[in-house]
GUGUTOR-872154 format. One record per atom (N, C-alpha, C, CB): x, y, z; atom name; residue number from 1; residue in three letters. Coordinates in nm, 2 decimals, decimal comma, always signed. Glycine has a CB too. Layout:
% GUGUTOR-872154
(r (X; Y; Z); CA; NUM; Ala)
...
//
This chain:
% GUGUTOR-872154
(r (+0,11; -0,09; +0,00); N; 1; Met)
(r (-0,01; -0,02; +0,02); CA; 1; Met)
(r (+0,07; +0,12; -0,02); C; 1; Met)
(r (-0,09; -0,05; +0,18); CB; 1; Met)
(r (+0,08; +0,18; -0,11); N; 2; Ser)
(r (+0,13; +0,32; -0,12); CA; 2; Ser)
(r (+0,10; +0,40; +0,03); C; 2; Ser)
(r (+0,04; +0,39; -0,25); CB; 2; Ser)
(r (+0,19; +0,50; +0,03); N; 3; Leu)
(r (+0,16; +0,62; +0,15); CA; 3; Leu)
(r (+0,00; +0,70; +0,14); C; 3; Leu)
(r (+0,28; +0,76; +0,12); CB; 3; Leu)
(r (+0,00; +0,74; -0,01); N; 4; Ser)
(r (-0,12; +0,80; -0,03); CA; 4; Ser)
(r (-0,21; +0,75; +0,01); C; 4; Ser)
(r (-0,14; +0,82; -0,14); CB; 4; Ser)
(r (-0,21; +0,63; -0,05); N; 5; Ser)
(r (-0,34; +0,53; -0,01); CA; 5; Ser)
(r (-0,40; +0,48; +0,11); C; 5; Ser)
(r (-0,32; +0,42; -0,04); CB; 5; Ser)
(r (-0,27; +0,50; +0,18); N; 6; His)
(r (-0,30; +0,48; +0,36); CA; 6; His)
(r (-0,31; +0,59; +0,42); C; 6; His)
(r (-0,21; +0,42; +0,44); CB; 6; His)
(r (-0,31; +0,73; +0,39); N; 7; Ile)
(r (-0,32; +0,86; +0,45); CA; 7; Ile)
(r (-0,48; +0,83; +0,40); C; 7; Ile)
(r (-0,22; +1,01; +0,39); CB; 7; Ile)
(r (-0,51; +0,81; +0,27); N; 8; Glu)
(r (-0,67; +0,80; +0,21); CA; 8; Glu)
(r (-0,77; +0,72; +0,30); C; 8; Glu)
(r (-0,66; +0,72; +0,05); CB; 8; Glu)
(r (-0,68; +0,60; +0,32); N; 9; Glu)
(r (-0,83; +0,51; +0,42); CA; 9; Glu)
(r (-0,85; +0,54; +0,56); C; 9; Glu)
(r (-0,81; +0,33; +0,45); CB; 9; Glu)
(r (-0,71; +0,65; +0,61); N; 10; Leu)
(r (-0,71; +0,69; +0,75); CA; 10; Leu)
(r (-0,84; +0,81; +0,78); C; 10; Leu)
(r (-0,54; +0,76; +0,78); CB; 10; Leu)
(r (-0,82; +0,89; +0,65); N; 11; Arg)
(r (-0,91; +1,00; +0,63); CA; 11; Arg)
(r (-1,07; +0,92; +0,59); C; 11; Arg)
(r (-0,84; +1,09; +0,49); CB; 11; Arg)
(r (-1,06; +0,81; +0,54); N; 12; Lys)
(r (-1,21; +0,76; +0,52); CA; 12; Lys)
(r (-1,28; +0,72; +0,67); C; 12; Lys)
(r (-1,21; +0,62; +0,42); CB; 12; Lys)
(r (-1,16; +0,64; +0,75); N; 13; Lys)
(r (-1,18; +0,57; +0,91); CA; 13; Lys)
(r (-1,20; +0,71; +0,95); C; 13; Lys)
(r (-1,03; +0,47; +1,00); CB; 13; Lys)
(r (-1,13; +0,82; +0,96); N; 14; His)
(r (-1,19; +0,96; +1,05); CA; 14; His)
(r (-1,32; +1,01; +1,00); C; 14; His)
(r (-1,09; +1,11; +1,05); CB; 14; His)
(r (-1,33; +1,02; +0,91); N; 15; Gln)
(r (-1,46; +1,07; +0,87); CA; 15; Gln)
(r (-1,59; +0,95; +0,92); C; 15; Gln)
(r (-1,45; +1,10; +0,68); CB; 15; Gln)
(r (-1,58; +0,83; +0,91); N; 16; Thr)
(r (-1,67; +0,75; +0,96); CA; 16; Thr)
(r (-1,68; +0,74; +1,11); C; 16; Thr)
(r (-1,64; +0,63; +0,91); CB; 16; Thr)
(r (-1,54; +0,77; +1,17); N; 17; Leu)
(r (-1,59; +0,82; +1,34); CA; 17; Leu)
(r (-1,64; +0,94; +1,38); C; 17; Leu)
(r (-1,47; +0,82; +1,42); CB; 17; Leu)
(r (-1,60; +1,05; +1,23); N; 18; Ser)
(r (-1,73; +1,15; +1,30); CA; 18; Ser)
(r (-1,84; +1,14; +1,28); C; 18; Ser)
(r (-1,73; +1,28; +1,26); CB; 18; Ser)
(r (-1,92; +1,05; +1,17); N; 19; Val)
(r (-2,05; +1,06; +1,19); CA; 19; Val)
(r (-2,10; +0,96; +1,29); C; 19; Val)
(r (-2,12; +1,05; +1,06); CB; 19; Val)
(r (-2,01; +0,85; +1,31); N; 20; Ala)
(r (-2,03; +0,80; +1,42); CA; 20; Ala)
(r (-2,05; +0,90; +1,56); C; 20; Ala)
(r (-1,92; +0,72; +1,43); CB; 20; Ala)
(r (-1,95; +0,96; +1,59); N; 21; Val)
(r (-1,97; +1,06; +1,73); CA; 21; Val)
(r (-2,11; +1,15; +1,72); C; 21; Val)
(r (-1,82; +1,17; +1,74); CB; 21; Val)
(r (-2,10; +1,20; +1,58); N; 22; Glu)
(r (-2,23; +1,28; +1,56); CA; 22; Glu)
(r (-2,38; +1,20; +1,60); C; 22; Glu)
(r (-2,23; +1,32; +1,40); CB; 22; Glu)
(r (-2,34; +1,09; +1,59); N; 23; Ala)
(r (-2,46; +0,99; +1,59); CA; 23; Ala)
(r (-2,53; +0,99; +1,75); C; 23; Ala)
(r (-2,41; +0,82; +1,54); CB; 23; Ala)
(r (-2,42; +0,95; +1,80); N; 24; Ala)
(r (-2,39; +0,90; +1,94); CA; 24; Ala)
(r (-2,45; +1,00; +2,02); C; 24; Ala)
(r (-2,23; +0,87; +1,99); CB; 24; Ala)
(r (-2,37; +1,16; +1,97); N; 25; Gln)
(r (-2,42; +1,27; +2,04); CA; 25; Gln)
(r (-2,53; +1,26; +2,03); C; 25; Gln)
(r (-2,39; +1,38; +2,02); CB; 25; Gln)
(r (-2,60; +1,27; +1,96); N; 26; Arg)
(r (-2,75; +1,30; +1,91); CA; 26; Arg)
(r (-2,88; +1,21; +1,97); C; 26; Arg)
(r (-2,74; +1,29; +1,74); CB; 26; Arg)
(r (-2,83; +1,06; +2,02); N; 27; Ser)
(r (-2,91; +0,97; +2,08); CA; 27; Ser)
(r (-2,89; +0,99; +2,21); C; 27; Ser)
(r (-2,90; +0,84; +2,04); CB; 27; Ser)
(r (-3,03; +0,98; +2,27); N; 28; Pro)
(r (-3,08; +1,02; +2,37); CA; 28; Pro)
(r (-3,02; +0,89; +2,49); C; 28; Pro)
(r (-3,23; +1,04; +2,33); CB; 28; Pro)
(r (-2,98; +0,74; +2,42); N; 29; Ala)
(r (-2,93; +0,66; +2,51); CA; 29; Ala)
(r (-2,80; +0,64; +2,51); C; 29; Ala)
(r (-2,99; +0,54; +2,50); CB; 29; Ala)
(r (-2,70; +0,72; +2,45); N; 30; Ser)
(r (-2,59; +0,72; +2,43); CA; 30; Ser)
(r (-2,50; +0,73; +2,58); C; 30; Ser)
(r (-2,57; +0,83; +2,34); CB; 30; Ser)
(r (-2,38; +0,65; +2,54); N; 31; Asp)
(r (-2,32; +0,65; +2,68); CA; 31; Asp)
(r (-2,17; +0,73; +2,63); C; 31; Asp)
(r (-2,30; +0,46; +2,76); CB; 31; Asp)
(r (-2,19; +0,83; +2,75); N; 32; Asp)
(r (-2,07; +0,91; +2,74); CA; 32; Asp)
(r (-1,87; +0,84; +2,73); C; 32; Asp)
(r (-2,10; +0,98; +2,88); CB; 32; Asp)
(r (-1,90; +0,72; +2,76); N; 33; Leu)
(r (-1,75; +0,66; +2,74); CA; 33; Leu)
(r (-1,73; +0,61; +2,63); C; 33; Leu)
(r (-1,70; +0,56; +2,84); CB; 33; Leu)
(r (-1,87; +0,57; +2,58); N; 34; Glu)
(r (-1,86; +0,52; +2,41); CA; 34; Glu)
(r (-1,83; +0,66; +2,33); C; 34; Glu)
(r (-2,02; +0,44; +2,35); CB; 34; Glu)
(r (-1,88; +0,77; +2,35); N; 35; Ile)
(r (-1,85; +0,87; +2,29); CA; 35; Ile)
(r (-1,69; +0,95; +2,30); C; 35; Ile)
(r (-1,94; +0,93; +2,34); CB; 35; Ile)
(r (-1,66; +0,92; +2,44); N; 36; Thr)
(r (-1,51; +0,99; +2,44); CA; 36; Thr)
(r (-1,41; +0,88; +2,38); C; 36; Thr)
(r (-1,46; +1,03; +2,61); CB; 36; Thr)
(r (-1,47; +0,72; +2,38); N; 37; Arg)
(r (-1,37; +0,65; +2,32); CA; 37; Arg)
(r (-1,39; +0,69; +2,17); C; 37; Arg)
(r (-1,37; +0,49; +2,35); CB; 37; Arg)
(r (-1,47; +0,72; +2,10); N; 38; Leu)
(r (-1,48; +0,73; +1,97); CA; 38; Leu)
(r (-1,44; +0,86; +1,94); C; 38; Leu)
(r (-1,60; +0,71; +1,93); CB; 38; Leu)
(r (-1,45; +0,96; +2,01); N; 39; Lys)
(r (-1,32; +1,05; +2,01); CA; 39; Lys)
(r (-1,20; +1,05; +1,99); C; 39; Lys)
(r (-1,29; +1,08; +2,10); CB; 39; Lys)
(r (-1,16; +0,99; +2,10); N; 40; Lys)
(r (-0,99; +0,95; +2,11); CA; 40; Lys)
(r (-0,94; +0,85; +1,97); C; 40; Lys)
(r (-0,96; +0,83; +2,28); CB; 40; Lys)
(r (-1,03; +0,76; +1,95); N; 41; Gln)
(r (-0,97; +0,73; +1,80); CA; 41; Gln)
(r (-0,97; +0,82; +1,70); C; 41; Gln)
(r (-1,03; +0,64; +1,76); CB; 41; Gln)
(r (-1,06; +0,91; +1,70); N; 42; Lys)
(r (-1,09; +1,02; +1,56); CA; 42; Lys)
(r (-0,95; +1,09; +1,60); C; 42; Lys)
(r (-1,26; +1,14; +1,55); CB; 42; Lys)
(r (-0,90; +1,14; +1,70); N; 43; Leu)
(r (-0,78; +1,22; +1,76); CA; 43; Leu)
(r (-0,68; +1,14; +1,70); C; 43; Leu)
(r (-0,75; +1,24; +1,93); CB; 43; Leu)
(r (-0,62; +1,01; +1,76); N; 44; Ala)
(r (-0,52; +0,94; +1,70); CA; 44; Ala)
(r (-0,51; +0,91; +1,56); C; 44; Ala)
(r (-0,52; +0,83; +1,76); CB; 44; Ala)
(r (-0,60; +0,89; +1,49); N; 45; Ile)
(r (-0,65; +0,87; +1,34); CA; 45; Ile)
(r (-0,59; +1,04; +1,29); C; 45; Ile)
(r (-0,87; +0,83; +1,32); CB; 45; Ile)
(r (-0,63; +1,14; +1,31); N; 46; Lys)
(r (-0,59; +1,28; +1,34); CA; 46; Lys)
(r (-0,45; +1,31; +1,30); C; 46; Lys)
(r (-0,61; +1,32; +1,48); CB; 46; Lys)
(r (-0,40; +1,26; +1,43); N; 47; Gln)
(r (-0,25; +1,29; +1,44); CA; 47; Gln)
(r (-0,14; +1,22; +1,37); C; 47; Gln)
(r (-0,22; +1,28; +1,57); CB; 47; Gln)
(r (-0,21; +1,06; +1,32); N; 48; Glu)
(r (-0,13; +1,00; +1,23); CA; 48; Glu)
(r (-0,14; +1,06; +1,11); C; 48; Glu)
(r (-0,15; +0,87; +1,22); CB; 48; Glu)
(r (-0,25; +1,09; +1,03); N; 49; Ile)
(r (-0,25; +1,16; +0,92); CA; 49; Ile)
(r (-0,15; +1,25; +0,92); C; 49; Ile)
(r (-0,35; +1,21; +0,88); CB; 49; Ile)
(r (-0,14; +1,35; +1,02); N; 50; Thr)
(r (-0,09; +1,47; +1,04); CA; 50; Thr)
(r (+0,06; +1,43; +0,98); C; 50; Thr)
(r (-0,10; +1,52; +1,20); CB; 50; Thr)
(r (+0,12; +1,35; +1,09); N; 51; Arg)
(r (+0,24; +1,27; +1,10); CA; 51; Arg)
(r (+0,29; +1,22; +1,01); C; 51; Arg)
(r (+0,24; +1,18; +1,18); CB; 51; Arg)
(r (+0,21; +1,13; +0,90); N; 52; Leu)
(r (+0,24; +1,10; +0,77); CA; 52; Leu)
(r (+0,24; +1,16; +0,67); C; 52; Leu)
(r (+0,20; +1,03; +0,74); CB; 52; Leu)
(r (+0,20; +1,27; +0,63); N; 53; Ser)
(r (+0,19; +1,44; +0,58); CA; 53; Ser)
(r (+0,26; +1,50; +0,58); C; 53; Ser)
(r (+0,11; +1,53; +0,64); CB; 53; Ser)
(r (+0,36; +1,51; +0,67); N; 54; Thr)
(r (+0,48; +1,58; +0,73); CA; 54; Thr)
(r (+0,57; +1,55; +0,68); C; 54; Thr)
(r (+0,51; +1,57; +0,85); CB; 54; Thr)
(r (+0,59; +1,39; +0,66); N; 55; His)
(r (+0,69; +1,33; +0,59); CA; 55; His)
(r (+0,71; +1,28; +0,44); C; 55; His)
(r (+0,70; +1,23; +0,66); CB; 55; His)
//
């Protein structure tokens, strides 16, 4: 897998997590710990994208 395709896959995962976080925040039965976990995953992916993009 090339670096650009890897970054693109990470961007897709980041977008998927964004949608999941938004849906969880709108849901009255949402679990705050689950939302926090999703946000941490999203941040980790964003940091990885940034790290790979600067090299």
